[in-house]
Backbone bond lengths (Angstrom), bond angles and torsions (degrees), N, CA, C in turn:
res aa  C-N    CA-C-N  psi(-1)  N-CA   C-N-CA  omega(-1)  CA-C   N-CA-C  phi
1 M - - - 1.474 - - 1.532 109.61 -
2 E 1.338 117.46 -39.94 1.436 120.77 -179.43 1.520 110.23 -65.87
3 S 1.357 116.92 -38.06 1.464 121.20 176.78 1.493 109.98 -62.51
4 F 1.313 118.78 -39.20 1.487 120.31 179.07 1.507 110.49 -64.21
5 K 1.335 118.20 -40.61 1.432 122.76 -178.77 1.524 110.42 -62.81
6 V 1.341 116.44 -40.45 1.456 121.19 178.65 1.496 111.33 -65.29
7 R 1.358 118.73 -43.54 1.418 123.08 177.60 1.495 112.72 -62.06
8 K 1.368 116.44 -40.79 1.436 121.49 178.46 1.548 110.58 -64.26
9 W 1.341 117.57 -42.67 1.446 121.50 178.97 1.522 109.56 -66.02
10 M 1.327 116.98 -44.40 1.466 119.14 179.12 1.536 112.22 -60.71
11 N 1.320 116.35 -37.88 1.472 119.26 179.90 1.537 109.59 -63.20
12 S 1.298 116.63 -48.30 1.463 121.31 -177.67 1.511 109.65 -64.45
13 S 1.334 117.49 -44.65 1.425 120.68 -177.02 1.467 114.64 -69.50
14 T 1.359 117.60 -36.87 1.439 122.42 177.96 1.505 110.83 -64.66
15 M 1.317 118.01 -44.22 1.455 122.23 -179.60 1.490 108.82 -63.80
16 N 1.330 117.39 -43.05 1.426 119.77 -171.64 1.531 114.25 -78.11
17 L 1.377 115.51 -25.42 1.475 118.39 -175.29 1.510 110.69 -58.55
18 L 1.331 119.84 -34.66 1.424 121.56 -178.86 1.513 112.86 -81.43
19 F 1.300 113.87 -15.56 1.480 118.11 178.20 1.517 110.46 -83.05
20 I 1.361 117.27 -32.14 1.474 119.75 -165.49 1.509 112.40 -97.58
21 Q 1.361 119.56 -16.48 1.474 120.95 -174.91 1.495 112.69 -55.60
22 H 1.314 116.66 -35.25 1.481 119.68 -174.65 1.514 112.03 -59.98
23 F 1.291 119.10 -19.68 1.490 121.09 178.51 1.513 112.20 -73.70
24 F 1.351 118.55 -10.96 1.450 120.81 178.61 1.515 113.02 -97.98
25 T 1.333 119.01 3.58 1.410 120.75 -177.58 1.517 112.28 -75.96
26 I 1.283 116.71 -179.58 1.465 121.93 -168.20 1.521 114.64 -52.83
27 Q 1.335 115.49 -47.24 1.470 120.34 -179.72 1.550 109.56 -85.08
28 V 1.295 114.74 144.62 1.478 119.85 177.02 1.493 110.57 -76.65
29 R 1.325 118.02 120.05 1.432 123.94 -176.70 1.547 109.65 -85.95
30 R 1.310 117.93 120.58 1.459 121.14 -176.83 1.490 115.61 -110.51
31 Q 1.317 119.84 -23.74 1.421 122.12 -173.97 1.502 110.49 -140.15
32 S 1.307 118.23 131.93 1.477 120.79 -179.51 1.529 111.07 -138.05
33 L 1.336 114.24 158.28 1.441 122.21 177.88 1.542 107.26 -124.32
34 L 1.334 117.09 125.82 1.444 123.13 172.55 1.502 107.15 -109.99
35 W 1.327 117.24 137.88 1.505 115.73 171.83 1.522 109.37 -127.20
36 V 1.332 115.04 146.96 1.430 124.63 -177.56 1.522 109.19 61.65
37 E 1.311 118.71 61.61 1.429 122.59 -172.77 1.535 109.71 -142.77
38 A 1.336 113.63 56.00 1.466 118.72 -165.78 1.521 114.58 -62.01
39 E 1.361 116.73 -33.50 1.461 116.76 -170.20 1.545 113.08 -80.26
40 G 1.349 118.19 -15.37 1.475 120.33 172.77 1.519 115.33 88.47
41 S 1.338 119.51 4.11 1.454 119.40 -176.87 1.518 114.22 -68.15
42 T 1.306 117.79 -41.43 1.463 119.99 177.33 1.529 109.93 -67.78
43 A 1.293 116.51 -41.83 1.481 117.46 174.83 1.496 113.15 -58.45
44 R 1.294 118.67 -39.06 1.458 124.92 176.33 1.553 109.50 -55.41
45 E 1.327 114.51 -50.80 1.477 118.49 -177.06 1.534 112.30 -66.21
46 I 1.325 118.04 -39.00 1.444 123.09 -178.24 1.526 108.63 -67.08
47 L 1.318 116.76 -38.10 1.477 120.95 -178.09 1.523 112.54 -71.00
48 R 1.305 117.35 -10.81 1.445 118.00 172.61 1.504 113.21 -72.37
49 H 1.349 117.96 -14.61 1.408 120.94 -178.12 1.536 112.45 -83.58
50 K 1.323 115.94 125.30 1.440 121.74 -170.77 1.524 112.93 -64.33
51 T 1.366 117.77 -27.37 1.477 121.13 -176.15 1.534 111.92 -82.20
52 V 1.324 117.54 -12.92 1.495 119.40 -175.86 1.548 109.50 -75.89
53 E 1.343 113.96 126.14 1.407 121.02 -178.65 1.554 111.74 -101.80
54 K 1.319 117.03 -27.65 1.462 118.80 -178.32 1.519 109.51 -155.04
55 V 1.353 113.36 138.41 1.460 120.57 172.27 1.532 108.57 -127.72
56 V 1.282 117.57 126.60 1.435 123.58 176.11 1.528 109.12 -105.55
57 M 1.361 115.56 120.79 1.468 120.39 179.80 1.496 107.10 -110.42
58 C 1.330 116.35 122.06 1.472 121.60 -175.54 1.505 108.60 -116.26
59 D 1.318 119.00 123.38 1.455 122.11 175.92 1.529 107.74 -143.46
60 I 1.327 116.11 147.61 1.475 118.31 -174.62 1.545 113.89 -88.60
61 D 1.385 115.93 -11.76 1.458 120.60 -172.93 1.538 108.42 -105.89
62 E 1.300 117.51 95.28 1.463 121.35 -177.08 1.488 111.67 -66.63
63 E 1.310 118.71 -35.48 1.485 123.18 -177.31 1.554 108.40 -62.71
64 V 1.319 115.54 -43.26 1.477 118.45 -178.90 1.534 110.73 -69.10
65 V 1.311 117.56 -40.45 1.484 122.09 175.43 1.525 111.45 -58.28
66 E 1.356 116.10 -46.35 1.449 117.03 -178.20 1.516 112.09 -68.41
67 F 1.332 116.80 -32.05 1.488 120.15 177.19 1.471 109.12 -65.00
68 C 1.331 118.49 -42.08 1.510 121.34 -177.39 1.553 108.56 -70.48
69 K 1.311 116.46 -37.39 1.482 116.34 175.54 1.529 113.47 -60.70
70 A 1.382 115.17 -34.87 1.448 119.68 -173.08 1.527 109.90 -83.41
71 Y 1.354 120.57 -34.43 1.439 120.39 -166.81 1.535 114.75 -119.72
72 L 1.306 120.77 -14.73 1.477 120.28 178.60 1.511 105.64 -90.27
73 V 1.342 115.01 92.81 1.467 122.50 -178.61 1.442 112.53 -59.47
74 V 1.354 118.47 -37.90 1.448 122.42 -175.22 1.551 111.87 -65.67
75 N 1.342 116.55 -21.11 1.473 117.72 179.56 1.569 112.23 -109.38
76 R 1.294 116.66 11.01 1.479 118.01 -175.92 1.472 112.16 -67.76
77 E 1.327 118.78 -35.55 1.462 121.30 178.17 1.529 109.13 -63.75
78 A 1.355 118.14 -42.92 1.461 119.18 -179.78 1.511 112.39 -61.94
79 F 1.359 117.70 -41.78 1.460 119.76 179.69 1.563 112.67 -66.72
80 C 1.341 115.11 -20.32 1.456 120.45 177.13 1.527 114.00 -90.85
81 D 1.334 116.38 -8.90 1.438 120.82 -176.50 1.555 108.48 -68.36
82 P 1.301 116.95 128.84 1.479 118.95 -178.65 1.532 113.97 -65.40
83 R 1.326 117.15 -17.30 1.466 120.96 -179.06 1.562 109.15 -79.72
84 L 1.308 119.80 -11.10 1.442 121.17 179.49 1.519 112.46 -95.05
85 E 1.324 115.28 127.30 1.461 123.04 175.67 1.555 108.50 -113.45
86 V 1.293 119.03 121.54 1.427 124.82 -179.55 1.528 109.86 -102.45
87 I 1.344 115.78 120.96 1.490 121.34 178.54 1.538 108.42 -117.27
88 I 1.339 112.02 129.35 1.458 117.73 177.68 1.535 104.82 -99.25
89 N 1.319 115.10 108.08 1.488 121.04 -176.73 1.544 107.70 -171.39
90 D 1.294 114.38 165.41 1.472 122.06 169.81 1.522 104.69 -70.06
91 A 1.356 115.17 125.34 1.516 119.49 -176.02 1.514 111.78 -63.59
92 R 1.313 117.18 -34.72 1.455 120.90 179.12 1.557 111.03 -62.69
93 A 1.327 113.49 -46.69 1.477 120.31 177.89 1.537 111.13 -64.31
94 E 1.282 116.05 -37.02 1.465 119.16 176.49 1.516 111.93 -62.60
95 L 1.303 116.29 -44.47 1.473 119.03 178.25 1.496 112.14 -69.28
96 E 1.318 118.76 -40.15 1.445 121.31 -178.20 1.513 114.64 -69.42
97 N 1.347 114.92 -35.16 1.460 118.41 -172.31 1.499 112.04 -101.26
98 G 1.319 119.61 -15.26 1.473 120.30 178.41 1.464 113.65 -83.90
99 K 1.309 115.17 171.02 1.482 119.73 -178.94 1.546 113.72 -117.46
100 E 1.307 113.82 -9.88 1.465 118.39 -175.37 1.511 111.79 -73.05
101 C 1.297 118.53 144.23 1.471 123.40 175.88 1.540 108.42 -112.68
102 Y 1.318 114.21 157.61 1.498 121.59 -171.36 1.517 110.51 -130.55
103 D 1.321 114.71 153.44 1.457 120.72 173.75 1.524 109.40 -78.20
104 V 1.300 118.22 -31.62 1.468 123.69 -178.64 1.548 108.33 -140.61
105 I 1.313 116.19 134.93 1.492 122.57 170.26 1.479 107.74 -123.68
106 I 1.322 115.10 126.42 1.465 122.95 -175.93 1.572 108.75 -116.43
107 G 1.299 117.42 123.37 1.501 119.00 176.67 1.537 108.36 -105.33
108 D 1.298 118.18 101.98 1.484 123.57 173.55 1.505 107.54 -93.59
109 L 1.283 118.65 76.56 1.475 123.53 -167.67 1.513 112.76 -101.46
110 A 1.352 113.08 160.42 1.454 119.98 166.29 1.533 108.94 -65.54
111 D 1.306 116.31 155.81 1.467 120.57 -178.54 1.579 109.41 -68.25
112 P 1.322 118.13 156.32 1.457 118.05 178.76 1.512 110.41 -79.92
113 I 1.349 115.27 113.47 1.453 121.34 176.28 1.499 107.52 -120.91
114 E 1.287 114.24 152.59 1.497 119.76 -176.53 1.515 110.61 -65.10
115 G 1.358 116.23 123.21 1.417 119.27 -177.52 1.537 114.17 82.70
116 G 1.339 116.25 0.65 1.451 120.83 179.57 1.535 110.10 -83.83
117 P 1.338 116.00 175.43 1.487 119.97 -174.19 1.503 115.71 -84.18
118 C 1.373 119.35 -11.64 1.425 119.48 -166.28 1.509 116.84 -112.23
119 Y 1.338 118.59 -11.21 1.473 117.59 -170.30 1.534 111.92 -62.40
120 K 1.365 117.88 -29.19 1.475 117.23 179.50 1.529 112.46 -70.69
121 L 1.325 118.17 -9.71 1.457 121.71 178.28 1.555 112.63 -89.11
122 Y 1.333 113.93 6.23 1.483 121.36 175.05 1.501 112.85 -112.37
123 T 1.296 118.39 11.37 1.456 122.39 -172.25 1.545 112.12 -91.61
124 K 1.348 113.28 158.16 1.461 118.54 176.58 1.487 113.19 -60.52
125 S 1.300 116.63 -40.40 1.467 119.42 -178.92 1.529 112.30 -64.89
126 F 1.322 115.66 -39.34 1.458 120.50 177.54 1.508 112.44 -64.36
127 Y 1.326 117.48 -44.56 1.476 121.96 176.84 1.501 110.02 -62.83
128 E 1.316 117.54 -44.63 1.455 123.06 -170.92 1.515 112.32 -76.44
129 H 1.322 119.53 -41.58 1.432 123.42 -170.53 1.545 114.96 -106.02
130 T 1.305 116.31 -14.97 1.454 119.55 -179.21 1.512 113.97 -114.28
131 V 1.339 114.54 -49.67 1.515 118.27 -177.06 1.541 111.77 -78.40
132 K 1.323 117.42 -52.77 1.494 120.30 -173.96 1.507 113.59 -57.04
133 P 1.368 119.51 -44.09 1.455 117.95 -178.17 1.544 113.96 -65.86
134 R 1.337 118.05 -13.00 1.449 121.73 179.21 1.523 115.92 -97.29
135 L 1.367 113.19 4.99 1.444 118.94 175.67 1.510 110.84 -95.09
136 N 1.305 117.10 137.11 1.484 121.06 171.89 1.505 108.02 -65.06
137 Q 1.333 114.22 170.11 1.471 118.46 175.55 1.561 109.20 -64.39
138 G 1.303 114.29 131.10 1.448 121.05 -174.25 1.488 115.43 79.78
139 G 1.354 115.67 6.87 1.488 121.36 -179.85 1.468 112.86 -65.66
140 I 1.339 114.54 160.63 1.494 122.93 -176.80 1.497 109.06 -127.54
141 F 1.370 117.78 139.45 1.431 125.62 174.02 1.501 107.46 -115.03
142 I 1.317 114.06 139.36 1.534 119.86 175.12 1.481 110.06 -133.16
143 T 1.330 116.64 136.89 1.415 121.33 172.70 1.492 112.32 -130.63
144 I 1.329 117.05 158.36 1.467 122.72 -172.45 1.498 109.30 -127.27
145 F 1.341 118.60 144.85 1.446 121.10 169.93 1.515 107.50 -154.48
146 S 1.327 114.57 150.73 1.499 120.62 -171.20 1.493 115.48 -104.97
147 H 1.348 116.90 5.93 1.459 119.27 -176.71 1.519 111.46 -127.34
148 T 1.320 117.02 136.91 1.489 121.72 -178.35 1.521 111.55 -67.70
149 E 1.357 117.00 -20.32 1.466 118.42 -174.96 1.533 112.46 -59.83
150 V 1.310 116.71 -25.24 1.488 119.53 -176.88 1.496 113.64 -117.29
151 F 1.349 120.47 0.76 1.421 123.45 -174.70 1.524 110.04 -59.26
152 S 1.332 115.83 -55.90 1.470 118.49 -171.98 1.549 111.34 -67.68
153 C 1.314 118.60 -40.58 1.463 118.52 -176.39 1.533 112.63 -71.94
154 I 1.325 118.20 -31.64 1.477 118.92 174.69 1.530 109.87 -71.71
155 Y 1.348 115.50 -37.84 1.506 118.08 174.99 1.545 110.20 -59.27
156 N 1.311 115.22 -46.19 1.458 119.74 -178.56 1.522 111.93 -66.92
157 T 1.349 117.86 -35.54 1.448 122.98 177.45 1.544 110.56 -62.65
158 L 1.348 115.43 -44.89 1.464 117.80 -179.37 1.536 110.61 -68.63
159 R 1.312 118.82 -26.22 1.470 120.92 175.14 1.515 112.52 -66.42
160 Q 1.298 116.11 -22.44 1.514 118.82 177.68 1.513 111.53 -79.43
161 V 1.392 116.16 -13.02 1.463 119.03 -174.73 1.574 111.85 -113.22
162 F 1.301 116.04 -31.86 1.499 121.42 -176.27 1.507 110.88 -119.72
163 K 1.357 114.43 151.18 1.517 118.64 -179.04 1.498 111.43 -77.27
164 Y 1.265 120.58 -32.54 1.452 124.30 -178.18 1.494 111.53 -122.09
165 V 1.346 115.02 121.22 1.462 120.93 -176.14 1.511 108.11 -137.78
166 V 1.355 115.94 124.13 1.455 121.21 -177.41 1.502 110.11 -127.73
167 P 1.348 117.30 126.03 1.431 120.69 178.69 1.517 111.00 -93.88
168 Y 1.308 116.51 152.32 1.469 123.20 178.26 1.533 109.52 -139.62
169 S 1.325 114.47 161.26 1.499 118.21 173.81 1.503 109.19 -148.33
170 A 1.336 116.39 156.58 1.475 121.57 -179.10 1.498 106.76 -157.64
171 H 1.357 113.41 146.72 1.498 118.05 176.36 1.531 109.46 -76.93
172 I 1.318 117.67 137.06 1.426 125.75 176.46 1.497 110.68 -109.36
173 P 1.342 121.14 98.10 1.443 122.78 -170.61 1.557 112.31 -56.84
174 S 1.318 117.81 -40.27 1.452 118.21 -175.53 1.553 113.79 -66.16
175 Y 1.345 115.40 -20.98 1.455 118.05 176.86 1.507 112.96 -108.50
176 A 1.360 116.52 2.50 1.463 122.81 -178.69 1.551 110.02 46.71
177 D 1.326 114.84 48.42 1.468 118.19 -174.98 1.533 107.71 -153.78
178 T 1.319 114.81 164.38 1.465 120.33 174.85 1.514 110.43 -104.21
179 W 1.308 114.80 128.48 1.440 121.75 -178.26 1.500 110.76 -106.04
180 G 1.355 115.70 161.41 1.490 119.10 -176.40 1.538 108.73 -126.12
181 W 1.360 111.33 152.27 1.485 121.25 175.70 1.539 106.58 -131.76
182 V 1.287 116.89 156.44 1.444 122.10 168.90 1.481 107.52 -134.97
183 M 1.337 115.22 132.97 1.493 122.14 179.19 1.535 106.24 -114.05
184 A 1.332 118.16 135.13 1.448 122.57 -173.50 1.516 111.56 -138.77
185 S 1.339 116.76 144.75 1.431 121.56 -179.55 1.511 109.28 -163.98
186 D 1.308 117.68 164.06 1.467 120.87 172.40 1.542 110.50 -95.50
187 S 1.319 116.87 3.15 1.452 122.82 178.25 1.521 109.20 -124.10
188 P 1.291 119.74 142.23 1.498 122.01 177.19 1.513 111.13 -61.15
189 F 1.361 116.82 141.80 1.519 115.27 -174.75 1.529 109.94 -142.53
190 M 1.326 121.19 9.70 1.460 119.23 179.27 1.525 113.57 -83.66
191 L 1.318 115.45 142.93 1.470 122.07 177.00 1.538 107.93 -125.84
192 S 1.352 113.06 161.31 1.503 119.04 176.85 1.513 106.70 -76.37
193 A 1.323 117.03 166.42 1.455 124.15 177.14 1.534 110.42 -56.97
194 D 1.355 116.09 -45.89 1.425 121.86 -178.62 1.531 112.53 -63.47
195 E 1.317 115.53 -41.71 1.473 119.71 177.88 1.487 112.00 -64.91
196 L 1.363 116.65 -37.54 1.430 119.64 178.59 1.560 110.86 -64.55
197 D 1.378 114.12 -43.12 1.488 117.22 -178.99 1.557 110.24 -62.18
198 T 1.320 117.03 -38.78 1.448 120.13 179.82 1.534 112.19 -63.01
199 R 1.361 115.80 -42.98 1.435 119.79 -177.85 1.528 111.81 -73.43
200 I 1.313 116.85 -31.82 1.477 120.95 175.26 1.508 108.57 -59.86
201 K 1.314 118.36 -44.67 1.433 122.06 -179.34 1.566 111.34 -64.46
202 Q 1.302 115.98 -36.96 1.448 121.54 -174.93 1.485 112.26 -77.90
203 R 1.329 118.67 -34.59 1.427 121.83 -162.77 1.503 116.84 -113.58
204 I 1.341 119.72 -13.16 1.448 122.01 -171.29 1.567 108.83 -107.96
205 T 1.325 112.63 146.27 1.453 119.87 175.86 1.599 109.01 -90.82
206 G 1.293 118.39 123.19 1.458 119.98 -178.04 1.526 111.64 87.57
207 E 1.340 115.55 176.54 1.457 121.39 -179.83 1.493 110.80 -106.31
208 N 1.361 116.97 135.94 1.448 119.11 173.08 1.503 111.83 -74.40
209 R 1.286 116.45 140.69 1.483 120.07 174.62 1.507 112.03 -95.45
210 Y 1.296 117.08 -14.52 1.465 119.54 -177.59 1.506 113.16 -121.63
211 L 1.277 117.77 -49.29 1.481 120.97 -169.56 1.515 111.41 -89.48
212 D 1.361 114.58 127.51 1.451 121.53 162.99 1.513 108.54 -141.87
213 G 1.324 119.27 -170.79 1.445 121.33 -175.72 1.539 112.55 -62.80
214 K 1.359 115.25 -45.46 1.426 118.64 -177.50 1.566 111.16 -66.04
215 T 1.326 113.18 -38.66 1.532 115.12 178.73 1.525 111.57 -61.61
216 F 1.341 114.60 -42.79 1.440 115.25 -178.88 1.543 112.01 -70.68
217 S 1.324 118.19 -34.17 1.418 119.52 175.90 1.496 114.38 -62.15
218 S 1.365 113.28 -38.91 1.473 118.21 177.01 1.542 110.72 -64.42
219 A 1.301 119.47 -35.29 1.444 122.15 -179.01 1.515 112.23 -64.64
220 S 1.325 117.08 -28.53 1.459 121.60 -179.87 1.539 112.43 -94.98
221 T 1.312 115.64 4.61 1.496 119.91 176.19 1.520 108.67 -97.68
222 L 1.310 118.80 95.18 1.423 123.66 -172.53 1.528 111.12 -90.71
223 S 1.281 116.93 158.19 1.529 119.64 -178.65 1.495 110.09 -67.42
224 K 1.336 115.49 162.78 1.466 120.71 -178.64 1.538 110.53 -60.45
225 A 1.330 118.04 -40.83 1.435 123.11 -178.50 1.521 110.33 -62.24
226 V 1.348 116.79 -43.53 1.441 118.27 -179.21 1.510 111.57 -69.78
227 R 1.344 115.65 -40.20 1.464 117.90 177.68 1.475 112.96 -60.97
228 K 1.319 117.50 -38.73 1.430 123.94 179.08 1.576 110.30 -64.77
229 S 1.337 112.86 -42.41 1.512 118.03 177.69 1.530 111.30 -61.60
230 L 1.304 116.25 -41.06 1.454 120.55 -179.78 1.515 111.17 -68.28
231 D 1.305 116.44 -40.22 1.460 119.75 -177.95 1.530 112.60 -69.85
232 N 1.333 115.33 -29.83 1.477 119.06 -177.57 1.535 113.50 -93.59
233 E 1.301 117.61 -2.43 1.470 120.49 -177.59 1.533 111.18 -69.60
234 T 1.284 117.75 135.59 1.468 123.61 179.90 1.533 111.92 -124.21
235 H 1.313 116.89 -12.06 1.424 122.14 -173.40 1.553 108.98 -73.16
236 V 1.355 117.06 134.94 1.465 120.23 174.24 1.531 107.00 -115.21
237 Y 1.339 115.29 131.42 1.414 123.16 -171.15 1.549 110.15 -80.70
238 T 1.308 115.53 114.05 1.454 121.40 176.59 1.503 107.89 -128.25
239 E 1.301 116.50 174.22 1.522 120.05 178.98 1.513 108.51 -67.56
240 G 1.333 118.15 -32.54 1.445 121.74 179.21 1.540 116.14 -80.67
241 T 1.376 113.93 -22.13 1.490 117.30 -176.62 1.500 110.24 -124.16
242 A 1.336 117.20 33.80 1.448 122.86 -176.02 1.505 110.52 -65.10
243 R 1.353 115.59 141.70 1.490 121.69 168.49 1.483 106.23 -104.65
244 F 1.398 113.75 144.93 1.463 118.31 -179.04 1.512 110.37 -124.54
245 I 1.311 114.59 155.44 1.396 118.61 172.09 1.544 110.90 -83.33
246 Y 1.325 119.05 177.26 1.469 121.49 -179.31 1.531 109.24 -62.05
247 G 1.278 115.94 138.79 1.453 121.19 177.37 1.511 112.89 109.72
248 H 1.327 118.31 169.07 1.442 122.95 -178.45 1.488 110.72 -138.27
249 G 1.366 117.31 147.38 1.442 122.34 177.12 1.519 109.88 -84.52
250 S 1.307 115.75 177.81 1.409 125.27 -173.60 1.553 112.15 -63.82
251 V 1.366 114.55 -37.19 1.481 118.24 180.00 1.549 111.88 -66.41
252 H 1.336 116.71 -41.67 1.470 120.90 175.41 1.557 109.43 -61.25
253 Q 1.326 115.88 -46.46 1.450 117.27 -177.88 1.522 113.29 -62.95
254 Q 1.324 117.13 -38.69 1.452 120.47 178.42 1.551 110.10 -64.96
255 N 1.342 116.71 -41.02 1.475 118.44 178.88 1.490 110.80 -67.17
256 Q 1.341 117.72 -36.34 1.496 118.38 177.95 1.519 110.35 -64.97
257 A 1.342 116.24 -40.32 1.464 121.63 179.30 1.561 110.66 -60.64
258 K 1.332 115.24 -41.92 1.435 119.00 178.40 1.547 110.72 -62.36
259 L 1.290 115.74 -43.69 1.471 121.12 -179.20 1.545 109.56 -61.85
260 I 1.334 116.07 -41.36 1.488 118.78 178.78 1.540 110.71 -64.78
261 R 1.344 115.71 -42.09 1.489 119.58 -178.26 1.529 109.73 -64.31
262 N 1.354 115.37 -34.35 1.464 118.46 -178.31 1.527 112.78 -88.59
263 G 1.360 116.01 2.52 1.471 119.73 176.98 1.514 112.48 69.36
264 L 1.315 119.20 27.88 1.463 121.89 -176.47 1.506 112.53 -100.40
265 M 1.328 118.44 -6.40 1.483 120.60 179.01 1.476 110.61 -95.86
266 E 1.307 118.64 144.74 1.478 121.04 177.65 1.543 110.12 -62.24
267 G 1.273 117.96 128.74 1.438 122.28 -179.08 1.498 112.85 94.36
268 A 1.342 117.26 -8.01 1.434 118.64 -179.63 1.545 109.31 -79.35
269 P 1.380 117.41 146.61 1.431 118.94 -177.96 1.514 111.84 -63.87
270 A 1.290 117.57 141.32 1.469 121.15 -179.51 1.512 111.32 -69.06
271 K 1.320 115.24 145.93 1.459 119.39 176.94 1.538 109.95 -64.33
272 S 1.296 113.49 148.25 1.484 118.44 175.63 1.492 108.72 -76.43
273 T 1.365 115.58 142.50 1.460 120.38 176.53 1.525 112.47 -99.11
274 K 1.361 114.08 3.09 1.467 116.20 -178.89 1.532 109.09 -79.39
């Protein structure tokens, strides 16, 4: 049981460490937007920062959010924090229709699968025309994905939109896999391990059990093979040239079923002429 608790804590901390580092950079981050973050763990970690004045958490699934509020005891304090605003809406619509700008925007999204709901949120046009205009000067955008199939092309896509783009990776014990993050801005935002340690002491409430300067530095030290893949990537992610991970979303499955019913797919039974 104790081993399970440690794995659960490591999973949450590892995921969140790459989300929260940006609050230690040169400018003081006061306002952030999270989208698709129903359980509240990332909000909890950000709210530990003394300089943060407001966190907006946007998720489309109200039922899941309410469940997490009621039963995730570890995040109950975060949901009760007056600095947290929870919005139930499509995050893309919220960004496109709203007027508020943010110091940090974090996309904790589902992976891009064919026919799924999220692949359009990884495109160059979305980053350029929807996300970037909603960042304050010096603002930072972070996105997450759990499959290597899209790591390099999303990294390269963000490089077409932002001046400074830094990839990270970390092992996620609960999934027995390595996940990737990309942080992007038009202002430089990297600090040394010692500088990070100093700002952690100054700005955070409580003591981190996982993240410190050296831990974060190690997360941004990628293997030679991965660095080479990123350097050689030329693909830009658009709606017309999207790459997908293994699997299909409900829209794709419905379209395939229609093709089979109409006898338009190879191997499908021919329509009866009777």
